[in-house]
C-alpha positions as CSV (number, residue, x, y, z in Angstrom):
1,N,42.9,27.0,-26.6
2,A,43.4,25.5,-23.4
3,A,45.3,28.4,-22.0
4,Q,42.6,31.0,-23.1
5,L,40.0,28.8,-21.5
6,S,41.9,28.4,-18.2
7,A,42.5,32.1,-18.2
8,L,38.9,33.1,-19.0
9,A,37.5,30.6,-16.4
10,N,40.1,32.0,-13.6
11,E,38.7,35.5,-14.1
12,G,36.9,37.0,-11.0
13,K,33.6,37.5,-12.6
14,N,30.7,35.6,-14.1
15,V,31.7,34.3,-17.4
16,T,30.4,32.2,-20.6
17,I,33.0,30.7,-22.6
18,E,32.3,29.1,-26.2
19,V,35.0,26.7,-27.4
20,A,35.7,27.3,-31.1
21,Q,38.2,24.7,-31.7
22,E,39.5,21.2,-30.4
23,I,41.3,21.2,-27.1
24,T,44.0,18.8,-26.8
25,E,45.7,20.2,-23.5
26,N,44.4,20.5,-19.9
27,V,42.2,23.2,-18.9
28,S,42.6,24.3,-15.0
29,F,40.9,26.8,-13.0
30,T,39.5,27.7,-9.5
31,Q,35.8,27.7,-8.7
32,H,35.3,30.6,-6.2
33,N,32.4,32.0,-4.4
34,G,29.8,33.9,-6.0
35,R,30.6,33.2,-9.7
36,D,28.5,31.7,-12.3
37,I,30.9,29.9,-15.0
38,V,29.4,28.3,-18.3
39,I,31.9,26.3,-20.5
40,D,30.3,25.5,-23.9
41,G,32.0,22.8,-25.7
42,N,29.9,23.5,-29.0
43,G,30.6,20.1,-30.0
44,K,34.1,20.3,-30.1
45,V,36.5,17.6,-29.2
46,M,38.3,17.8,-25.8
47,S,41.2,15.2,-25.2
48,G,42.5,17.0,-22.2
49,T,41.3,17.2,-18.6
50,I,39.3,19.9,-17.1
51,N,40.9,20.4,-13.6
52,I,38.6,22.3,-11.1
53,T,40.1,23.4,-7.9
54,A,37.2,23.8,-5.5
55,R,37.2,26.9,-3.3
56,A,33.4,27.5,-3.3
57,A,31.4,27.0,0.1
58,T,28.8,24.5,-0.1
59,N,26.0,27.3,0.8
60,D,27.4,29.4,-2.1
61,S,24.9,30.1,-5.1
62,G,27.6,30.3,-7.8
63,K,27.3,27.6,-10.3
64,L,29.4,25.9,-12.8
65,L,28.0,24.3,-16.0
66,I,30.2,22.0,-18.6
67,K,28.4,21.3,-21.6
68,D,28.2,19.8,-25.1
69,F,31.9,18.5,-25.3
70,D,32.9,15.5,-27.2
71,F,35.6,13.9,-24.7
72,V,37.8,11.5,-26.6
73,T,41.0,9.9,-25.5
74,T,43.1,6.6,-26.5
75,A,44.9,6.7,-23.5
76,S,44.8,3.7,-21.3
77,A,44.4,5.8,-18.1
78,H,42.6,9.4,-18.1
79,N,40.2,11.6,-16.3
80,F,38.1,14.3,-18.2
81,I,36.6,16.2,-15.5
82,Y,38.5,16.1,-12.3
83,S,38.0,17.7,-9.0
84,V,39.6,15.8,-6.0
85,E,40.9,17.7,-2.9
86,T,40.8,17.3,0.9
87,N,38.4,19.8,2.9
88,Y,36.9,21.5,-0.3
89,Y,33.8,20.9,-2.4
90,P,33.2,21.0,-6.1
91,N,29.8,22.9,-5.5
92,N,26.7,23.4,-7.9
93,V,28.6,21.6,-10.6
94,T,26.3,20.4,-13.9
95,V,27.7,18.3,-16.7
96,S,25.2,18.4,-19.7
97,G,25.1,17.0,-23.2
98,C,28.5,15.6,-23.3
99,T,29.9,12.3,-24.8
100,F,32.7,10.6,-23.5
101,E,34.9,8.0,-25.3
102,G,37.6,5.8,-24.1
103,P,39.8,2.8,-25.6
104,G,37.8,-0.1,-23.8
105,A,36.0,-1.2,-20.8
106,N,39.2,-2.5,-19.4
107,S,40.8,0.9,-19.5
108,D,41.0,3.4,-16.6
109,V,39.4,6.3,-18.4
110,V,36.9,8.0,-16.2
111,P,34.6,10.8,-17.4
112,V,34.0,12.4,-13.9
113,T,36.0,12.0,-10.9
114,L,34.9,13.9,-7.7
115,K,35.6,14.1,-4.0
116,S,32.8,15.6,-1.4
117,A,30.7,17.0,-4.3
118,N,27.8,19.1,-3.3
119,N,24.6,19.5,-5.7
120,F,26.3,17.7,-8.7
121,V,24.3,16.7,-11.8
122,M,25.1,14.8,-14.8
123,E,22.3,14.9,-17.6
124,N,21.9,13.9,-21.3
125,C,25.5,12.3,-21.3
126,T,26.9,9.1,-22.8
127,A,30.1,7.1,-22.3
128,T,31.5,4.3,-23.9
129,G,35.0,2.6,-23.6
130,V,35.5,3.8,-20.4
131,H,36.1,2.3,-16.7
132,S,33.0,3.8,-15.5
133,L,30.8,7.0,-15.8
134,I,31.6,8.4,-12.5
135,Q,33.7,7.9,-9.5
136,N,32.8,10.0,-6.5
137,T,33.9,9.6,-2.9
138,S,31.1,11.6,-0.8
139,G,29.3,14.8,-0.4
140,W,25.5,15.7,-0.8
141,N,22.8,15.6,-3.5
142,L,24.0,14.0,-6.6
143,T,21.7,13.5,-9.6
144,I,22.5,11.5,-12.6
145,C,19.7,11.4,-15.3
146,D,18.9,10.4,-19.0
147,C,22.6,8.9,-19.3
148,E,24.0,5.9,-21.0
149,V,26.9,3.7,-20.1
150,T,28.1,1.2,-22.7
151,N,31.0,-1.2,-23.2
152,A,32.2,-0.1,-19.6
153,G,34.0,-1.9,-16.9
154,R,31.7,-0.6,-14.2
155,G,28.7,1.6,-14.2
156,M,29.3,4.2,-11.4
157,S,30.5,4.7,-7.9
158,L,28.5,7.0,-5.8
159,G,30.7,6.7,-2.6
160,T,28.8,7.8,0.7
161,V,26.9,10.8,-1.0
162,Q,24.0,11.8,1.1
163,G,21.2,11.9,-1.4
164,A,21.3,10.3,-4.8
165,L,18.8,10.3,-7.6
166,I,19.9,7.8,-10.6
167,E,17.0,8.3,-13.2
168,N,16.5,7.1,-16.7
169,V,19.9,5.7,-16.9
170,K,21.2,2.6,-19.1
171,I,24.3,0.8,-18.0
172,A,26.0,-2.1,-19.8
173,A,28.9,-2.9,-17.7
174,S,31.5,-5.9,-17.4
175,A,29.9,-9.0,-16.5
176,E,32.4,-9.2,-13.5
177,K,31.9,-5.8,-12.0
178,Y,29.1,-3.6,-10.6
179,G,26.5,-1.3,-12.2
180,I,25.9,1.0,-9.3
181,R,27.9,0.8,-6.3
182,I,26.9,2.9,-2.9
183,D,28.7,2.9,0.4
184,A,26.2,3.2,3.1
185,G,28.7,4.8,5.8
186,Y,26.4,7.8,6.5
187,N,22.7,8.4,6.7
188,N,22.7,8.6,2.8
189,N,19.4,8.0,1.0
190,A,19.5,7.0,-2.6
191,T,16.8,6.5,-5.4
192,I,17.1,4.4,-8.5
193,K,14.4,5.2,-10.8
194,N,13.4,3.8,-14.3
195,C,16.9,2.4,-15.1
196,E,18.3,-0.4,-17.2
197,I,21.4,-2.1,-15.6
198,S,23.2,-5.1,-16.9
199,A,26.4,-6.0,-14.8
200,F,27.6,-8.9,-12.6
201,C,25.9,-7.2,-9.8
202,P,23.7,-4.4,-11.0
203,V,23.5,-2.6,-7.7
204,V,25.9,-3.1,-4.8
205,V,25.6,-1.6,-1.4
206,R,28.8,-1.9,0.8
207,K,30.3,-0.6,4.1
208,A,26.8,-0.2,5.7
209,S,27.4,1.1,9.2
210,V,24.2,3.1,9.8
211,A,20.6,3.1,8.7
212,S,20.2,4.1,5.1
213,T,17.5,4.0,2.4
214,L,17.7,2.6,-0.9
215,T,14.5,3.1,-3.0
216,F,13.6,1.7,-6.4
217,E,10.8,3.4,-8.3
218,G,9.2,3.2,-11.7
219,T,10.4,0.2,-13.9
220,N,13.8,-0.9,-13.2
221,T,15.4,-3.7,-15.5
222,M,18.3,-5.6,-13.8
223,T,20.2,-8.2,-15.7
224,P,22.9,-9.8,-13.3
225,A,25.6,-12.3,-14.7
226,N,25.9,-13.2,-11.0
227,T,24.7,-16.7,-10.9
228,D,23.9,-16.4,-7.1
229,G,21.0,-14.2,-7.8
230,L,20.4,-10.5,-8.0
């Protein structure tokens, strides 16, 4: 259950946790230096929130892997994976092979919400009926690959993350919103590669105050509902 999972993840050692049943409550733990944590959802339903209190330094080698969960909610507003603090960084976090299901594109359901993430990877995930796939504010080295977002209000917001790779991602977002949004407030470089994006504005760069580089590679299909152009 949620209490057992929280307790195991909070132990001061490397740990692999295999979930054996549906989890309906919130899970909370602290990410400390020098620890490898694997949370294997085993395809079970998770309707609560995984709250991560970040206490690992950006140069720490410890890793956190969250994989193979079926995240589901009927709530109009919900966070599935959440780590938002000031002056701390969710570090070396990977979310892999998860599905995320919310009640619709007009909801405020967000699969992953991060602040100042360092070395974050999201891979082989799908999301439907959600606000967006990820809301991130800043940080370093964010990778999202082989993911699909459908029936969403928006695609993803990367914030001012310095170094982003979005590869093999499909986004079907609201005809009134963005597909990928980037805030170019730092010298942050981003690459969009082999993506298929349908939204009012498929890619939006805002708050550009310094020199930044946005690179498109491979074959990208952009379908804008914005009649002013791409």
